[in-house]
A tleap script that builds the chain and sets N, CA, C and O, in Angstrom:
source leaprc.protein.ff14SB
mol = sequence {
  NMET THR LYS ILE ARG LEU GLN THR LYS THR
  ASN ILE VAL ASN ASN ASN ASP LEU GLU LYS
  ARG VAL PHE LYS ILE VAL ALA LEU SER PHE
  GLY ILE VAL ALA ILE LEU TYR ILE TYR PHE
  LEU ALA HIE THR VAL PHE ASN VAL LEU ALA
  LYS LYS ASN LEU GLU VAL LYS MET LYS SER
  VAL ALA THR ASP VAL SER ASN LEU GLU LEU
  GLN TYR MET SER LYS ASP ASN SER VAL ASP
  MET SER TYR ALA LYS GLY LEU GLY PHE VAL
  GLU SER SER ALA THR SER PHE ALA ASN ARG
  GLU ASN VAL ALA LEU SER SER SER LEU LEU
  ASN ASN GLU CILE
}
set mol.1.N position { 0.794 -1.149 0.000 }
set mol.1.CA position { 0.000 0.000 0.000 }
set mol.1.C position { 0.857 1.240 0.000 }
set mol.1.O position { 1.870 1.316 0.695 }
set mol.2.N position { 0.472 2.135 -0.727 }
set mol.2.CA position { 1.215 3.378 -0.806 }
set mol.2.C position { 0.548 4.430 0.077 }
set mol.2.O position { -0.660 4.660 0.129 }
set mol.3.N position { 1.445 4.988 0.708 }
set mol.3.CA position { 0.939 6.068 1.561 }
set mol.3.C position { 1.118 7.390 0.825 }
set mol.3.O position { 2.173 7.683 0.262 }
set mol.4.N position { 0.113 8.124 0.850 }
set mol.4.CA position { 0.157 9.447 0.224 }
set mol.4.C position { 0.421 10.465 1.340 }
set mol.4.O position { -0.259 10.587 2.359 }
set mol.5.N position { 1.377 11.093 1.044 }
set mol.5.CA position { 1.772 12.102 2.028 }
set mol.5.C position { 1.245 13.463 1.583 }
set mol.5.O position { 1.548 13.935 0.487 }
set mol.6.N position { 0.500 14.046 2.400 }
set mol.6.CA position { -0.034 15.374 2.100 }
set mol.6.C position { 0.842 16.421 2.807 }
set mol.6.O position { 1.032 16.431 4.023 }
set mol.7.N position { 1.311 17.221 2.011 }
set mol.7.CA position { 2.149 18.284 2.577 }
set mol.7.C position { 1.392 19.597 2.447 }
set mol.7.O position { 1.011 20.015 1.353 }
set mol.8.N position { 1.194 20.202 3.534 }
set mol.8.CA position { 0.532 21.501 3.501 }
set mol.8.C position { 1.545 22.552 3.914 }
set mol.8.O position { 2.256 22.429 4.911 }
set mol.9.N position { 1.570 23.545 3.130 }
set mol.9.CA position { 2.474 24.656 3.443 }
set mol.9.C position { 1.666 25.742 4.131 }
set mol.9.O position { 0.699 26.280 3.591 }
set mol.10.N position { 2.074 26.018 5.262 }
set mol.10.CA position { 1.423 27.111 5.983 }
set mol.10.C position { 2.472 28.173 6.274 }
set mol.10.O position { 3.529 27.903 6.845 }
set mol.11.N position { 2.156 29.336 5.878 }
set mol.11.CA position { 3.035 30.480 6.147 }
set mol.11.C position { 2.385 31.312 7.242 }
set mol.11.O position { 1.509 32.137 6.985 }
set mol.12.N position { 2.807 31.090 8.391 }
set mol.12.CA position { 2.282 31.856 9.512 }
set mol.12.C position { 3.311 32.930 9.823 }
set mol.12.O position { 4.465 32.651 10.150 }
set mol.13.N position { 2.860 34.140 9.711 }
set mol.13.CA position { 3.737 35.282 9.964 }
set mol.13.C position { 3.317 35.887 11.295 }
set mol.13.O position { 2.188 36.344 11.478 }
set mol.14.N position { 4.232 35.869 12.176 }
set mol.14.CA position { 3.981 36.503 13.469 }
set mol.14.C position { 4.841 37.762 13.527 }
set mol.14.O position { 6.041 37.692 13.791 }
set mol.15.N position { 4.220 38.909 13.279 }
set mol.15.CA position { 4.985 40.153 13.236 }
set mol.15.C position { 4.918 40.920 14.552 }
set mol.15.O position { 5.339 42.074 14.632 }
set mol.16.N position { 4.395 40.278 15.562 }
set mol.16.CA position { 4.339 40.884 16.893 }
set mol.16.C position { 3.762 42.291 16.849 }
set mol.16.O position { 4.353 43.223 17.394 }
set mol.17.N position { 2.652 42.444 16.227 }
set mol.17.CA position { 1.936 43.723 16.133 }
set mol.17.C position { 2.799 44.814 15.507 }
set mol.17.O position { 2.877 45.927 16.028 }
set mol.18.N position { 3.432 44.498 14.414 }
set mol.18.CA position { 4.311 45.436 13.718 }
set mol.18.C position { 3.553 46.681 13.286 }
set mol.18.O position { 4.063 47.795 13.397 }
set mol.19.N position { 2.341 46.489 12.795 }
set mol.19.CA position { 1.555 47.645 12.336 }
set mol.19.C position { 1.271 48.610 13.480 }
set mol.19.O position { 1.323 49.827 13.299 }
set mol.20.N position { 0.971 48.071 14.652 }
set mol.20.CA position { 0.691 48.931 15.802 }
set mol.20.C position { 1.946 49.693 16.227 }
set mol.20.O position { 1.876 50.872 16.574 }
set mol.21.N position { 3.088 49.014 16.198 }
set mol.21.CA position { 4.336 49.685 16.568 }
set mol.21.C position { 4.696 50.781 15.575 }
set mol.21.O position { 5.126 51.860 15.982 }
set mol.22.N position { 4.532 50.527 14.292 }
set mol.22.CA position { 4.819 51.547 13.278 }
set mol.22.C position { 3.883 52.729 13.449 }
set mol.22.O position { 4.312 53.877 13.335 }
set mol.23.N position { 2.607 52.467 13.721 }
set mol.23.CA position { 1.654 53.553 13.937 }
set mol.23.C position { 2.048 54.390 15.153 }
set mol.23.O position { 1.986 55.619 15.104 }
set mol.24.N position { 2.452 53.736 16.243 }
set mol.24.CA position { 2.855 54.471 17.439 }
set mol.24.C position { 4.082 55.330 17.177 }
set mol.24.O position { 4.166 56.459 17.661 }
set mol.25.N position { 5.029 54.806 16.416 }
set mol.25.CA position { 6.231 55.573 16.089 }
set mol.25.C position { 5.889 56.780 15.229 }
set mol.25.O position { 6.402 57.874 15.461 }
set mol.26.N position { 5.035 56.590 14.246 }
set mol.26.CA position { 4.628 57.702 13.376 }
set mol.26.C position { 3.850 58.738 14.177 }
set mol.26.O position { 4.075 59.938 14.016 }
set mol.27.N position { 2.934 58.290 15.041 }
set mol.27.CA position { 2.142 59.224 15.851 }
set mol.27.C position { 3.040 59.994 16.822 }
set mol.27.O position { 2.867 61.198 17.013 }
set mol.28.N position { 3.992 59.298 17.429 }
set mol.28.CA position { 4.923 59.963 18.350 }
set mol.28.C position { 5.789 60.981 17.613 }
set mol.28.O position { 6.022 62.078 18.121 }
set mol.29.N position { 6.259 60.632 16.437 }
set mol.29.CA position { 7.066 61.560 15.638 }
set mol.29.C position { 6.248 62.797 15.258 }
set mol.29.O position { 6.741 63.922 15.328 }
set mol.30.N position { 5.003 62.578 14.859 }
set mol.30.CA position { 4.130 63.703 14.513 }
set mol.30.C position { 3.905 64.598 15.726 }
set mol.30.O position { 3.901 65.823 15.600 }
set mol.31.N position { 3.716 63.998 16.900 }
set mol.31.CA position { 3.526 64.778 18.122 }
set mol.31.C position { 4.753 65.613 18.460 }
set mol.31.O position { 4.632 66.779 18.836 }
set mol.32.N position { 5.934 65.014 18.326 }
set mol.32.CA position { 7.176 65.745 18.614 }
set mol.32.C position { 7.355 66.902 17.642 }
set mol.32.O position { 7.731 68.002 18.047 }
set mol.33.N position { 7.090 66.661 16.365 }
set mol.33.CA position { 7.210 67.726 15.364 }
set mol.33.C position { 6.209 68.839 15.645 }
set mol.33.O position { 6.539 70.017 15.504 }
set mol.34.N position { 4.985 68.481 16.044 }
set mol.34.CA position { 3.965 69.495 16.349 }
set mol.34.C position { 4.387 70.328 17.552 }
set mol.34.O position { 4.229 71.548 17.544 }
set mol.35.N position { 4.919 69.687 18.579 }
set mol.35.CA position { 5.370 70.423 19.768 }
set mol.35.C position { 6.532 71.345 19.420 }
set mol.35.O position { 6.559 72.493 19.865 }
set mol.36.N position { 7.490 70.867 18.635 }
set mol.36.CA position { 8.611 71.717 18.226 }
set mol.36.C position { 8.138 72.890 17.375 }
set mol.36.O position { 8.655 73.999 17.511 }
set mol.37.N position { 7.163 72.658 16.501 }
set mol.37.CA position { 6.620 73.742 15.681 }
set mol.37.C position { 5.988 74.815 16.562 }
set mol.37.O position { 6.221 76.004 16.346 }
set mol.38.N position { 5.200 74.416 17.542 }
set mol.38.CA position { 4.557 75.375 18.436 }
set mol.38.C position { 5.615 76.135 19.237 }
set mol.38.O position { 5.498 77.346 19.426 }
set mol.39.N position { 6.643 75.431 19.708 }
set mol.39.CA position { 7.700 76.081 20.482 }
set mol.39.C position { 8.423 77.139 19.652 }
set mol.39.O position { 8.600 78.270 20.105 }
set mol.40.N position { 8.837 76.777 18.445 }
set mol.40.CA position { 9.577 77.732 17.617 }
set mol.40.C position { 8.694 78.884 17.154 }
set mol.40.O position { 9.169 80.012 17.022 }
set mol.41.N position { 7.428 78.617 16.908 }
set mol.41.CA position { 6.507 79.683 16.528 }
set mol.41.C position { 6.336 80.670 17.679 }
set mol.41.O position { 6.385 81.882 17.471 }
set mol.42.N position { 6.138 80.156 18.891 }
set mol.42.CA position { 5.991 81.034 20.052 }
set mol.42.C position { 7.283 81.810 20.303 }
set mol.42.O position { 7.240 82.993 20.638 }
set mol.43.N position { 8.419 81.156 20.146 }
set mol.43.CA position { 9.713 81.812 20.339 }
set mol.43.C position { 9.883 82.959 19.343 }
set mol.43.O position { 10.373 84.029 19.704 }
set mol.44.N position { 9.488 82.741 18.115 }
set mol.44.CA position { 9.583 83.785 17.091 }
set mol.44.C position { 8.668 84.960 17.415 }
set mol.44.O position { 9.064 86.117 17.274 }
set mol.45.N position { 7.443 84.665 17.850 }
set mol.45.CA position { 6.493 85.739 18.191 }
set mol.45.C position { 7.028 86.566 19.358 }
set mol.45.O position { 6.964 87.795 19.324 }
set mol.46.N position { 7.553 85.906 20.384 }
set mol.46.CA position { 8.099 86.651 21.526 }
set mol.46.C position { 9.302 87.486 21.121 }
set mol.46.O position { 9.478 88.587 21.643 }
set mol.47.N position { 10.124 87.007 20.222 }
set mol.47.CA position { 11.272 87.788 19.750 }
set mol.47.C position { 10.829 89.015 18.971 }
set mol.47.O position { 11.433 90.081 19.092 }
set mol.48.N position { 9.773 88.872 18.169 }
set mol.48.CA position { 9.258 90.022 17.416 }
set mol.48.C position { 8.729 91.072 18.375 }
set mol.48.O position { 8.973 92.264 18.190 }
set mol.49.N position { 8.001 90.636 19.403 }
set mol.49.CA position { 7.475 91.597 20.382 }
set mol.49.C position { 8.603 92.273 21.155 }
set mol.49.O position { 8.536 93.471 21.431 }
set mol.50.N position { 9.624 91.523 21.500 }
set mol.50.CA position { 10.764 92.112 22.209 }
set mol.50.C position { 11.474 93.125 21.326 }
set mol.50.O position { 11.921 94.165 21.811 }
set mol.51.N position { 11.581 92.833 20.034 }
set mol.51.CA position { 12.227 93.766 19.109 }
set mol.51.C position { 11.437 95.064 19.019 }
set mol.51.O position { 12.025 96.145 18.982 }
set mol.52.N position { 10.106 94.969 18.982 }
set mol.52.CA position { 9.291 96.186 18.923 }
set mol.52.C position { 9.457 97.006 20.191 }
set mol.52.O position { 9.546 98.233 20.130 }
set mol.53.N position { 9.501 96.337 21.346 }
set mol.53.CA position { 9.710 97.076 22.598 }
set mol.53.C position { 11.068 97.756 22.619 }
set mol.53.O position { 11.189 98.888 23.087 }
set mol.54.N position { 12.098 97.071 22.115 }
set mol.54.CA position { 13.427 97.680 22.075 }
set mol.54.C position { 13.478 98.857 21.109 }
set mol.54.O position { 14.188 99.831 21.358 }
set mol.55.N position { 12.739 98.778 20.016 }
set mol.55.CA position { 12.706 99.911 19.075 }
set mol.55.C position { 12.068 101.128 19.733 }
set mol.55.O position { 12.517 102.254 19.520 }
set mol.56.N position { 11.023 100.910 20.530 }
set mol.56.CA position { 10.385 102.026 21.232 }
set mol.56.C position { 11.364 102.633 22.241 }
set mol.56.O position { 11.475 103.855 22.345 }
set mol.57.N position { 12.074 101.775 22.983 }
set mol.57.CA position { 13.061 102.275 23.944 }
set mol.57.C position { 14.196 103.002 23.232 }
set mol.57.O position { 14.702 104.009 23.727 }
set mol.58.N position { 14.595 102.485 22.061 }
set mol.58.CA position { 15.678 103.108 21.310 }
set mol.58.C position { 15.276 104.515 20.856 }
set mol.58.O position { 16.096 105.433 20.876 }
set mol.59.N position { 14.029 104.680 20.453 }
set mol.59.CA position { 13.567 106.019 20.070 }
set mol.59.C position { 13.589 106.957 21.267 }
set mol.59.O position { 13.952 108.126 21.139 }
set mol.60.N position { 13.204 106.448 22.425 }
set mol.60.CA position { 13.215 107.263 23.640 }
set mol.60.C position { 14.641 107.669 24.008 }
set mol.60.O position { 14.889 108.820 24.367 }
set mol.61.N position { 15.565 106.735 23.921 }
set mol.61.CA position { 16.964 107.036 24.241 }
set mol.61.C position { 17.539 108.023 23.224 }
set mol.61.O position { 18.299 108.918 23.592 }
set mol.62.N position { 17.183 107.867 21.953 }
set mol.62.CA position { 17.674 108.794 20.927 }
set mol.62.C position { 17.166 110.208 21.206 }
set mol.62.O position { 17.892 111.182 21.005 }
set mol.63.N position { 15.931 110.319 21.665 }
set mol.63.CA position { 15.389 111.629 22.013 }
set mol.63.C position { 16.152 112.219 23.188 }
set mol.63.O position { 16.487 113.404 23.183 }
set mol.64.N position { 16.429 111.391 24.203 }
set mol.64.CA position { 17.193 111.883 25.349 }
set mol.64.C position { 18.593 112.325 24.940 }
set mol.64.O position { 19.085 113.349 25.414 }
set mol.65.N position { 19.232 111.561 24.067 }
set mol.65.CA position { 20.581 111.915 23.609 }
set mol.65.C position { 20.561 113.231 22.846 }
set mol.65.O position { 21.448 114.065 23.032 }
set mol.66.N position { 19.568 113.430 21.995 }
set mol.66.CA position { 19.510 114.689 21.239 }
set mol.66.C position { 19.265 115.868 22.171 }
set mol.66.O position { 19.802 116.952 21.940 }
set mol.67.N position { 18.462 115.681 23.224 }
set mol.67.CA position { 18.256 116.756 24.200 }
set mol.67.C position { 19.551 117.075 24.936 }
set mol.67.O position { 19.861 118.242 25.174 }
set mol.68.N position { 20.311 116.037 25.299 }
set mol.68.CA position { 21.586 116.273 25.973 }
set mol.68.C position { 22.589 116.954 25.049 }
set mol.68.O position { 23.364 117.799 25.497 }
set mol.69.N position { 22.584 116.599 23.770 }
set mol.69.CA position { 23.472 117.269 22.815 }
set mol.69.C position { 23.112 118.740 22.685 }
set mol.69.O position { 23.992 119.596 22.592 }
set mol.70.N position { 21.826 119.028 22.679 }
set mol.70.CA position { 21.378 120.419 22.588 }
set mol.70.C position { 21.820 121.198 23.825 }
set mol.70.O position { 22.268 122.339 23.707 }
set mol.71.N position { 21.699 120.596 25.009 }
set mol.71.CA position { 22.158 121.255 26.227 }
set mol.71.C position { 23.666 121.487 26.185 }
set mol.71.O position { 24.149 122.542 26.596 }
set mol.72.N position { 24.406 120.497 25.685 }
set mol.72.CA position { 25.865 120.634 25.595 }
set mol.72.C position { 26.232 121.790 24.675 }
set mol.72.O position { 27.094 122.603 25.006 }
set mol.73.N position { 25.580 121.863 23.525 }
set mol.73.CA position { 25.913 122.939 22.576 }
set mol.73.C position { 25.582 124.306 23.142 }
set mol.73.O position { 26.323 125.262 22.915 }
set mol.74.N position { 24.485 124.416 23.874 }
set mol.74.CA position { 24.142 125.723 24.444 }
set mol.74.C position { 25.141 126.108 25.533 }
set mol.74.O position { 25.493 127.282 25.654 }
set mol.75.N position { 25.602 125.141 26.326 }
set mol.75.CA position { 26.589 125.451 27.352 }
set mol.75.C position { 27.968 125.680 26.745 }
set mol.75.O position { 28.737 126.505 27.238 }
set mol.76.N position { 28.283 124.950 25.674 }
set mol.76.CA position { 29.569 125.117 25.015 }
set mol.76.C position { 29.703 126.509 24.408 }
set mol.76.O position { 30.781 127.102 24.428 }
set mol.77.N position { 28.618 127.017 23.876 }
set mol.77.CA position { 28.663 128.358 23.281 }
set mol.77.C position { 28.764 129.446 24.348 }
set mol.77.O position { 29.203 130.557 24.049 }
set mol.78.N position { 28.367 129.148 25.586 }
set mol.78.CA position { 28.426 130.167 26.637 }
set mol.78.C position { 29.806 130.263 27.290 }
set mol.78.O position { 30.074 131.220 28.017 }
set mol.79.N position { 30.681 129.293 27.045 }
set mol.79.CA position { 32.026 129.314 27.636 }
set mol.79.C position { 32.948 130.123 26.717 }
set mol.79.O position { 33.106 129.805 25.539 }
set mol.80.N position { 33.549 131.172 27.279 }
set mol.80.CA position { 34.526 131.976 26.539 }
set mol.80.C position { 35.626 132.394 27.514 }
set mol.80.O position { 35.620 131.981 28.673 }
set mol.81.N position { 36.555 133.198 27.053 }
set mol.81.CA position { 37.712 133.581 27.861 }
set mol.81.C position { 37.296 134.381 29.097 }
set mol.81.O position { 37.852 134.175 30.176 }
set mol.82.N position { 36.343 135.276 28.959 }
set mol.82.CA position { 35.935 136.084 30.119 }
set mol.82.C position { 35.273 135.198 31.179 }
set mol.82.O position { 35.471 135.416 32.374 }
set mol.83.N position { 34.505 134.222 30.761 }
set mol.83.CA position { 33.870 133.299 31.706 }
set mol.83.C position { 34.927 132.455 32.410 }
set mol.83.O position { 34.832 132.224 33.616 }
set mol.84.N position { 35.936 131.992 31.668 }
set mol.84.CA position { 37.007 131.181 32.248 }
set mol.84.C position { 37.833 132.008 33.233 }
set mol.84.O position { 38.185 131.523 34.308 }
set mol.85.N position { 38.144 133.259 32.870 }
set mol.85.CA position { 38.899 134.117 33.783 }
set mol.85.C position { 38.097 134.405 35.036 }
set mol.85.O position { 38.667 134.537 36.119 }
set mol.86.N position { 36.771 134.506 34.905 }
set mol.86.CA position { 35.901 134.716 36.062 }
set mol.86.C position { 35.934 133.519 37.006 }
set mol.86.O position { 35.731 133.679 38.210 }
set mol.87.N position { 36.181 132.342 36.489 }
set mol.87.CA position { 36.290 131.144 37.322 }
set mol.87.C position { 37.692 130.951 37.889 }
set mol.87.O position { 37.912 130.033 38.679 }
set mol.88.N position { 38.651 131.804 37.497 }
set mol.88.CA position { 39.994 131.734 38.056 }
set mol.88.C position { 41.014 131.100 37.135 }
set mol.88.O position { 42.157 130.902 37.548 }
set mol.89.N position { 40.660 130.780 35.935 }
set mol.89.CA position { 41.625 130.220 34.995 }
set mol.89.C position { 42.471 131.333 34.418 }
set mol.89.O position { 42.005 132.462 34.266 }
set mol.90.N position { 43.712 131.018 34.096 }
set mol.90.CA position { 44.597 131.990 33.465 }
set mol.90.C position { 45.086 131.401 32.159 }
set mol.90.O position { 45.164 130.182 32.007 }
set mol.91.N position { 45.413 132.266 31.223 }
set mol.91.CA position { 45.874 131.802 29.914 }
set mol.91.C position { 47.338 131.401 30.024 }
set mol.91.O position { 48.165 132.128 30.575 }
set mol.92.N position { 47.628 130.250 29.495 }
set mol.92.CA position { 49.011 129.768 29.574 }
set mol.92.C position { 49.818 130.359 28.431 }
set mol.92.O position { 49.294 130.673 27.362 }
set mol.93.N position { 51.124 130.501 28.695 }
set mol.93.CA position { 51.997 131.011 27.638 }
set mol.93.C position { 52.698 129.820 27.001 }
set mol.93.O position { 52.988 128.826 27.666 }
set mol.94.N position { 52.955 129.930 25.751 }
set mol.94.CA position { 53.615 128.843 25.035 }
set mol.94.C position { 55.084 128.841 25.399 }
set mol.94.O position { 55.766 129.856 25.264 }
set mol.95.N position { 55.565 127.716 25.854 }
set mol.95.CA position { 56.984 127.581 26.174 }
set mol.95.C position { 57.542 126.427 25.367 }
set mol.95.O position { 56.826 125.524 24.934 }
set mol.96.N position { 58.850 126.495 25.185 }
set mol.96.CA position { 59.510 125.449 24.423 }
set mol.96.C position { 59.943 124.365 25.395 }
set mol.96.O position { 60.728 124.613 26.310 }
set mol.97.N position { 59.436 123.190 25.193 }
set mol.97.CA position { 59.783 122.094 26.083 }
set mol.97.C position { 61.025 121.360 25.610 }
set mol.97.O position { 61.701 120.713 26.410 }
set mol.98.N position { 61.329 121.448 24.354 }
set mol.98.CA position { 62.521 120.779 23.834 }
set mol.98.C position { 63.308 121.809 23.030 }
set mol.98.O position { 62.844 122.290 21.996 }
set mol.99.N position { 64.500 122.143 23.514 }
set mol.99.CA position { 65.359 123.039 22.749 }
set mol.99.C position { 66.707 122.353 22.560 }
set mol.99.O position { 66.930 121.249 23.056 }
set mol.100.N position { 67.595 123.018 21.842 }
set mol.100.CA position { 68.853 122.382 21.469 }
set mol.100.C position { 69.722 122.086 22.689 }
set mol.100.O position { 70.420 121.072 22.709 }
set mol.101.N position { 69.696 122.932 23.690 }
set mol.101.CA position { 70.535 122.707 24.864 }
set mol.101.C position { 70.079 121.445 25.607 }
set mol.101.O position { 70.907 120.648 26.047 }
set mol.102.N position { 68.763 121.268 25.743 }
set mol.102.CA position { 68.243 120.085 26.439 }
set mol.102.C position { 68.543 118.817 25.655 }
set mol.102.O position { 68.847 117.780 26.245 }
set mol.103.N position { 68.461 118.889 24.342 }
set mol.103.CA position { 68.733 117.718 23.514 }
set mol.103.C position { 70.202 117.356 23.585 }
set mol.103.O position { 70.540 116.176 23.675 }
set mol.104.N position { 71.108 118.374 23.545 }
set mol.104.CA position { 72.546 118.110 23.621 }
set mol.104.C position { 72.906 117.517 24.980 }
set mol.104.O position { 73.742 116.617 25.054 }
set mol.105.N position { 72.293 118.006 26.050 }
set mol.105.CA position { 72.561 117.490 27.385 }
set mol.105.C position { 72.113 116.042 27.499 }
set mol.105.O position { 72.831 115.217 28.064 }
set mol.106.N position { 70.957 115.725 26.982 }
set mol.106.CA position { 70.450 114.354 27.092 }
set mol.106.C position { 71.273 113.406 26.233 }
set mol.106.O position { 71.453 112.251 26.620 }
set mol.107.N position { 71.787 113.847 25.071 }
set mol.107.CA position { 72.597 112.959 24.241 }
set mol.107.C position { 73.955 112.692 24.902 }
set mol.107.O position { 74.491 111.593 24.759 }
set mol.108.N position { 74.531 113.680 25.632 }
set mol.108.CA position { 75.811 113.428 26.302 }
set mol.108.C position { 75.598 112.482 27.481 }
set mol.108.O position { 76.500 111.717 27.822 }
set mol.109.N position { 74.431 112.518 28.105 }
set mol.109.CA position { 74.143 111.588 29.200 }
set mol.109.C position { 73.979 110.183 28.658 }
set mol.109.O position { 74.342 109.219 29.333 }
set mol.110.N position { 73.446 110.043 27.464 }
set mol.110.CA position { 73.252 108.717 26.876 }
set mol.110.C position { 74.593 108.069 26.569 }
set mol.110.O position { 74.717 106.848 26.667 }
set mol.111.N position { 75.599 108.855 26.200 }
set mol.111.CA position { 76.920 108.305 25.883 }
set mol.111.C position { 77.643 107.802 27.130 }
set mol.111.O position { 78.514 106.937 27.039 }
set mol.112.N position { 77.281 108.348 28.302 }
set mol.112.CA position { 77.979 107.962 29.527 }
set mol.112.C position { 77.276 106.840 30.279 }
set mol.112.O position { 77.544 106.630 31.462 }
set mol.113.N position { 76.399 106.131 29.626 }
set mol.113.CA position { 75.691 105.040 30.296 }
set mol.113.C position { 76.622 103.896 30.565 }
set mol.113.O position { 77.593 103.701 29.834 }
set mol.114.N position { 76.358 103.152 31.574 }
set mol.114.CA position { 77.194 101.998 31.921 }
set mol.114.C position { 76.727 100.794 31.170 }
set mol.114.O position { 77.298 99.714 31.319 }
savepdb mol mol.pdb
quit
């Protein structure tokens, strides 16, 4: 008697819920990207607002500087020789700080160095 052998091929694939794991990874990646997008968007908005506040402060400081320059110019124009003499200043006379005698003396001292 011949025995007939029946061979059945069964392909059982056990992927250990591969589809669920891929979905979780994709969902997690999307969540991380969404959070980073919100963070960078908020960071950009806050930087724009800070820049506008600094521009307002810069205009205020520029106004203060121009007022101080105007005060300086008005006081600078009021200072003259009579005002300085009234405060006790005296006009200096031009003197020669380096003449030939001083130069000759210093060169002879240089030759006598040890």
